[in-house]
C-alpha positions as CSV (number, residue, x, y, z in Angstrom):
1,X,20.6,-7.3,11.0
2,X,22.5,-5.8,8.3
3,X,19.4,-6.1,6.0
4,X,17.4,-4.3,8.6
5,X,19.9,-1.4,9.1
6,X,19.9,-0.9,5.3
7,X,16.1,-0.7,5.0
8,X,16.3,2.3,7.5
9,X,19.0,4.1,5.7
10,X,19.6,5.6,2.3
11,X,21.6,3.1,0.1
12,X,21.5,3.8,-3.7
13,X,23.2,0.5,-4.2
14,X,20.4,-1.6,-2.7
15,X,17.1,-2.0,-4.6
16,X,14.4,-0.2,-2.7
17,X,10.9,-1.4,-2.8
18,X,9.6,2.4,-2.8
19,X,12.0,3.3,-5.6
20,X,11.3,0.0,-7.5
21,X,7.5,0.9,-7.5
22,X,8.4,4.3,-8.7
23,X,10.1,3.1,-11.6
24,X,7.1,0.7,-12.6
25,X,5.1,3.8,-12.5
26,X,7.7,5.6,-14.9
27,X,8.9,8.1,-12.1
28,X,12.3,9.4,-11.8
29,X,13.2,9.1,-8.1
30,X,15.2,5.9,-8.4
31,X,18.6,4.6,-9.1
32,X,20.7,2.4,-11.3
33,X,20.2,-0.6,-8.8
34,X,16.6,-0.1,-8.7
35,X,16.3,0.0,-12.5
36,X,18.4,-3.1,-12.9
37,X,16.4,-5.1,-10.6
38,X,13.1,-3.8,-11.8
39,X,14.2,-4.9,-15.5
40,X,15.1,-8.5,-14.3
41,X,11.3,-8.7,-13.1
42,X,10.0,-6.8,-16.1
43,X,11.8,-9.3,-18.5
44,X,9.3,-12.0,-17.3
45,X,6.5,-10.0,-16.3
46,X,6.2,-6.9,-18.5
47,X,2.6,-6.4,-17.5
48,X,4.0,-5.2,-14.2
49,X,4.1,-1.7,-15.3
50,X,0.3,-1.8,-16.1
51,X,-0.2,-3.6,-12.9
52,X,1.6,-0.8,-10.9
53,X,-0.6,1.9,-12.4
54,X,-3.7,-0.1,-12.0
55,X,-2.8,-0.6,-8.3
56,X,-2.4,3.1,-8.0
57,X,-5.7,3.5,-9.7
58,X,-7.5,1.1,-7.3
59,X,-6.4,3.2,-4.5
60,X,-7.8,6.3,-6.0
61,X,-11.1,4.5,-6.5
62,X,-11.3,3.1,-3.1
63,X,-10.5,6.5,-1.4
64,X,-13.1,7.9,-3.5
65,X,-15.5,5.1,-2.3
66,X,-14.8,5.6,1.3
67,X,-15.1,9.5,1.2
68,X,-18.7,9.1,-0.6
69,X,-19.3,6.6,2.2
70,X,-18.7,9.2,4.9
71,X,-15.1,8.5,5.7
72,X,-13.2,11.7,6.6
73,X,-9.9,10.4,7.9
74,X,-7.6,8.1,6.6
75,X,-4.3,6.1,7.9
76,X,-2.2,5.3,5.0
77,X,0.5,2.9,6.1
78,X,3.4,2.0,3.7
79,X,2.5,5.3,1.6
80,X,5.6,4.9,-0.8
81,X,6.9,7.9,-2.8
82,X,4.3,10.6,-3.7
83,X,2.9,10.5,-6.9
84,X,-0.1,11.8,-8.7
85,X,-3.7,11.0,-7.0
86,X,-2.3,10.9,-3.5
87,X,-4.9,10.1,-0.7
88,X,-5.4,13.6,0.5
89,X,-5.8,14.8,-3.2
90,X,-8.5,12.3,-4.2
91,X,-10.3,12.6,-0.7
92,X,-10.4,16.5,-1.2
93,X,-12.3,15.9,-4.5
94,X,-15.1,14.6,-2.4
95,X,-15.1,16.2,1.0
96,X,-13.5,19.1,2.6
97,X,-10.8,19.1,5.2
98,X,-10.3,15.2,5.0
99,X,-7.6,14.2,7.6
100,X,-4.8,12.1,6.3
101,X,-1.8,10.5,8.0
102,X,0.9,9.0,5.8
103,X,3.0,6.4,7.4
104,X,6.3,5.0,6.1
105,X,9.7,3.8,7.5
106,X,11.8,4.7,4.5
107,X,13.8,8.1,4.8
108,X,13.6,9.0,1.3
109,X,9.8,8.4,1.1
110,X,9.5,10.6,4.4
111,X,11.6,13.5,2.9
112,X,9.7,13.4,-0.3
113,X,6.4,13.4,1.3
114,X,7.3,16.1,3.9
115,X,8.3,18.3,1.0
116,X,5.2,17.7,-1.1
117,X,3.1,18.3,1.8
118,X,4.7,21.5,3.1
119,X,1.8,23.6,1.7
120,X,-1.0,21.0,2.1
121,X,-2.5,22.6,5.4
122,X,-2.8,21.2,8.9
123,X,-5.0,18.3,7.9
124,X,-2.3,16.1,6.4
125,X,0.4,14.6,8.6
126,X,3.6,12.3,7.7
127,X,4.7,10.1,10.4
128,X,7.6,7.7,10.5
129,X,6.6,4.3,11.6
130,X,7.0,0.5,10.8
131,X,4.0,-1.7,9.9
132,X,5.9,-4.4,11.9
133,X,5.3,-2.6,15.1
134,X,1.6,-1.6,14.5
135,X,1.2,-0.5,18.5
136,X,3.9,2.2,17.8
137,X,2.1,3.7,14.8
138,X,-1.2,3.7,16.9
139,X,0.4,5.3,19.9
140,X,2.4,7.9,18.0
141,X,1.8,11.4,19.4
142,X,1.1,12.8,15.8
143,X,-1.4,10.1,14.9
144,X,-3.5,10.5,18.1
145,X,-3.4,14.1,17.6
146,X,-4.4,13.8,13.7
147,X,-7.0,11.0,14.0
148,X,-10.2,10.7,16.0
149,X,-10.4,7.0,16.9
150,X,-13.9,7.5,18.2
151,X,-15.1,7.9,14.6
152,X,-14.6,5.6,11.4
153,X,-11.3,5.6,9.7
154,X,-10.1,4.3,6.6
155,X,-7.3,2.2,6.8
156,X,-5.3,1.8,3.6
157,X,-2.6,-1.1,3.4
158,X,-2.0,-1.0,-0.4
159,X,0.8,-3.1,-1.9
160,X,2.6,-3.3,1.5
161,X,1.4,-6.5,3.2
162,X,3.4,-8.5,0.7
163,X,6.5,-7.2,2.3
164,X,5.7,-8.6,5.7
165,X,7.3,-12.1,6.2
166,X,5.2,-14.9,7.9
167,X,7.6,-14.4,10.7
168,X,6.4,-11.2,11.5
169,X,2.9,-12.5,12.0
170,X,0.8,-10.5,9.3
171,X,-2.5,-11.7,11.0
172,X,-1.3,-10.2,14.5
173,X,-0.7,-7.0,12.6
174,X,-4.1,-6.9,11.0
175,X,-5.8,-7.7,14.3
176,X,-4.0,-5.1,16.2
177,X,-4.9,-2.4,13.7
178,X,-8.4,-3.7,13.3
179,X,-9.1,-3.7,17.1
180,X,-8.0,-0.1,17.2
181,X,-10.6,0.9,14.7
182,X,-14.3,1.7,15.6
183,X,-17.1,0.0,13.9
184,X,-17.9,1.5,10.5
185,X,-14.4,1.7,9.5
186,X,-13.0,0.4,6.3
187,X,-9.9,-1.6,5.4
188,X,-8.4,-0.9,1.8
189,X,-6.0,-3.7,1.0
190,X,-4.2,-4.8,-2.1
191,X,-1.8,-7.8,-2.1
192,X,0.5,-9.8,-4.5
193,X,-0.4,-13.5,-5.0
194,X,1.3,-16.6,-6.1
195,X,-1.8,-18.1,-7.8
196,X,-0.9,-16.9,-11.2
197,X,2.0,-16.2,-13.4
198,X,4.6,-18.8,-11.7
199,X,7.7,-17.6,-13.7
200,X,6.9,-13.9,-12.7
201,X,6.4,-15.0,-9.1
202,X,9.7,-17.2,-8.9
203,X,11.6,-14.1,-10.5
204,X,10.0,-11.5,-8.5
205,X,10.6,-13.1,-5.2
206,X,14.4,-13.9,-6.0
207,X,15.0,-10.1,-7.1
208,X,13.2,-8.9,-4.0
209,X,15.6,-11.0,-1.8
210,X,18.3,-8.6,-2.4
211,X,16.2,-5.5,-2.0
212,X,15.2,-3.6,1.3
213,X,12.4,-5.9,2.0
214,X,11.5,-9.5,0.8
215,X,8.5,-10.1,-1.4
216,X,6.1,-12.6,0.1
217,X,3.3,-13.6,-2.4
218,X,0.3,-15.4,-0.8
219,X,-2.6,-17.4,-1.8
220,X,-6.1,-15.9,-2.4
221,X,-7.3,-17.8,0.8
222,X,-4.4,-16.2,2.7
223,X,-5.2,-12.8,1.5
224,X,-8.8,-13.2,2.2
225,X,-7.9,-14.2,5.7
226,X,-6.5,-10.7,6.3
227,X,-9.9,-9.4,6.2
228,X,-11.0,-11.1,9.3
229,X,-13.5,-8.9,11.2
230,X,-14.3,-6.8,8.0
231,X,-17.3,-7.5,5.7
232,X,-16.0,-7.4,2.1
233,X,-18.0,-4.7,0.0
234,X,-19.0,-5.7,-3.7
235,X,-17.5,-7.2,-5.7
236,X,-15.2,-8.8,-2.9
237,X,-11.7,-9.8,-3.3
238,X,-10.8,-9.4,-7.0
239,X,-8.2,-8.7,-9.6
240,X,-7.1,-5.0,-9.5
241,X,-8.8,-4.1,-12.8
242,X,-12.1,-5.9,-11.5
243,X,-12.6,-3.6,-8.5
244,X,-15.2,-1.3,-9.5
245,X,-13.5,0.0,-12.6
246,X,-14.2,3.4,-14.0
247,X,-12.4,2.9,-17.3
248,X,-11.5,-0.1,-19.4
249,X,-8.0,-1.6,-18.6
250,X,-6.7,-4.2,-20.9
251,X,-5.8,-7.2,-18.8
252,X,-6.3,-10.5,-20.5
253,X,-6.7,-12.4,-18.5
254,X,-7.6,-10.2,-15.2
255,X,-5.0,-12.5,-13.2
256,X,-2.1,-11.0,-15.5
257,X,-2.5,-7.9,-13.1
258,X,-0.8,-10.1,-10.5
259,X,-2.4,-8.4,-7.4
260,X,-5.6,-9.0,-5.5
261,X,-7.5,-6.3,-3.9
262,X,-10.8,-5.6,-1.7
263,X,-12.4,-3.1,0.5
264,X,-14.0,-4.2,3.9
265,X,-15.9,-2.7,6.5
266,X,-15.4,-3.3,10.2
267,X,-18.3,-5.3,11.4
């Protein structure tokens, strides 16, 4: 219970998953506790900085692909601290008036997002919500107002499902979200895996035990199962630098990117 209360409040002494990610990306919205925890992981997996940037790049490529495929509305759950290449910015490069709903439970993330989007217009919305309770997100007044669930939606779960423990039933969460989407919708998902870099997996898991959310790294088969009900588009479930790269990223071998990703279309 104490861990859950801290995850909803502002506590600079407890490593925060959004601020850790911000640190990996080279941001400044983090505190000493975040930096200390991040450096413990980076000591055994220095490639994590590059992996974080490539995860962000995957998000951009996937959003662009969805927009070019006719998707005009996006539901981004677990959005994290705003940085360059946010969903509404990428979508705007392809289509006019894309509707984007950002969802997060972290009060720091919500504050930053609302400040950033103050001048973004009426097509972008920030909502407080917890992925562990997807029904509340789907029924939130602001979500219902912003998105038309009669038309295809791009559901973005980028580097967030590996913070959902098995006890919270990740398959149930994905099933609930999938069933709310009309045919032609897309799922964009990236997820840390335990299939590579055993030392990094061990240290990372230990560090996140003391953070605002635990880290649950899954196998390729378990991650692939989260796409049940979606047809994976080419190239399927792959390492970050392998998903439709538009620049050369130096991961040797690709699994040192630590994260698997994919895009699926609802059947």
